[in-house]
N, C-alpha and C positions, 0 to 999 in steps of 0.2 A: 034466269038463263044467262044473262050478261055476267053475273058474278062467278058462274061455274067455269067460264072460259079462262080467266087469269089463274084460277086454282088448278085447273086441268094442265095448263101450260107449266106452272110451277112444279107440279107433281111429275110431269114428263121430264122436265130438266133435271130434277133430282134423280130420277130413275136412270136417265142417260148417264149422268155424272157417276153414279155408283157402278154402272155396267162398265164404263171406261176404266174406272179405278181397279175393279176386280179383274178385268181382262188384262190390264197392263201389269198389276202387281200380284196377280192370282196365285202364283206358286211360292212367293217369298216367305210366307209363314209356315209352309208345309215342310216339316223336317225330313220327308223322303225326297225332297227336291235336290238333286245333286248338280243342278246347272248353274249354281251361284258361284262364280269364280272358282271353278275347278280346274286343276292342272293334272293331266295324265302324261306319263312318260313311259315309253316301251320301244321295243325293236321288233320290226317285221322281217321275217325270214322268207324270201321270195326265191324259190328254187324251180328253174326251168329244166334242169337236168337231174341225173341220178336215178336210183331205183324208185324213189317216191317223190316225183315232182309235185309241187304245190301250186304251180301256175303253168298254163298251157296256152300256146297260140292255137286258136280254134278256127279262125278265118284268116288266111293270108291275104294281104292287100295286093295291089298291083306291083309290078316290077319295081325294085328299089331304084331311087334317084340317087346320083352321086352326091356325096357331102363334100366338105372342103378338102378331105383327103383323097377324093376320087372314088371312093367305095362307101357303101353303107348296107347294113342288113335290115334297116328300118324301111318299112313300106307304108305308104298312105293307105289307110283302110284296114290295116291289121287289127284284129280283135283278139284280145287275150282274157282269160278268166283266171281268178286266183282264189285260193283257199289257204292263205298264209298264216302261219303261227305267229302270235305276238308274245313276246317274252319280256322278262324284267331286264335282262342284260343282253349284250350282243353275242354272247357265246351260245352255241348250238344247244348245250345242255342246261341253259338257264331256265328257271321255272316259267312255265307257260301261263299267260294271263288271259289269252283269248285268241281269236282268229279274225283276220281281214278277209272278207268274202265279197267278191264283186267282179267287175270287168273294166277294161280300158279299151278305147278305140283310137287308133292313130289318126289325128285329124289334120296334121300338117304335111304338106307335100314334101317339105324339106325341113329337117330338124326333128325334134323329139317331143312334139306337143301331143298330149292325149287328153280326151274326155274320159273322166274317171267317175265311176259309180261304185261306192263301196260301203259295206257295213263293217264297223269295228265291233265285234261281238265279244263282250267281256265275260269270261267264264270263271274268274277267280277273284277273291277279295270282296270288299264291301260292295262293288258294283256288279257282282255276278248276276247273270241272267238279264243284263241290260245291254243295249247296243246304241251305237252312234251311226248316223247316216251321213256320208261324205259325198259330195257331188262337186266336181270341180274341173277346171282346165289346168292341166299340169304340164309344165315345160321341164322335162327331166334333164335338160342341159344346164339348168340353174343349180347353184350350190344349195340353196334353200328354196323349197317349193311350198307354196301356201295353198291349202284347200279350204273348203267352206264346210262347216258342220251345219246341216239343214234340218236336223231332227234327231229323234232317238226313240228308244223303248225303255220300259221299266224305270229305273231311277233317272234315266236321261230323257224322259218323255218331254217333248217340245224344246229340246236342247238347241242352243245357237252358239256358234263360236267359230273357231278356225284351228287348223292343224298345220304344223310346220314339219317338213320332212327333209332329211339329209341323207345322202348315200354314206353309210358307215364303211362298208366293204362291198363293193358291187361291180359286177361284170355284166354288161348288157346281154351277152349270149347265154350266160349260165345262171344269173341271178345273183343273190347275195343278201345283205343285211341293210335295211334302212331304219334310221333312227327317227322316231316320231314323237312330237310334242303336241298335245291337244290342249287348247285353252277354251273352256266353256264359261259363259256368263249369263 
């Protein structure tokens, strides 16, 4: 019995080491794993107005607080939903690659800070039928905004990374075009 305990401990240690190795490096040898140093670039078209808006304010927050100019259309507690097209280029007629589906909640009493929950659904190319999950605090007053990639589906299962977004041509009241770079590792 005394000889079995060291052998059992050694076997347990080897089993634990193998589990840690496979959990840490589990997808690296899988050729379907697209999360190894992948860069995606596209443009998101966010339209609040027109005949077919792709984003809408669904819950208005409390009365606007004045900003530095003395007026603001931004309200603490605003909740907006989106189903925005993602395209290869910034032009409206550029080929579509997917959609950005989700919602934002204005969480700052002054300024433009939002809590963002969004799925980037890829519908064309080698990553078609895959999606990325974005969850972040976004300050839209910044020139470059960083968001966190917390997961995905299909070729992006267990994805981790970040997205950088910049206003390409944007008007807060009407919407516009946002340039997005996604980096996965």
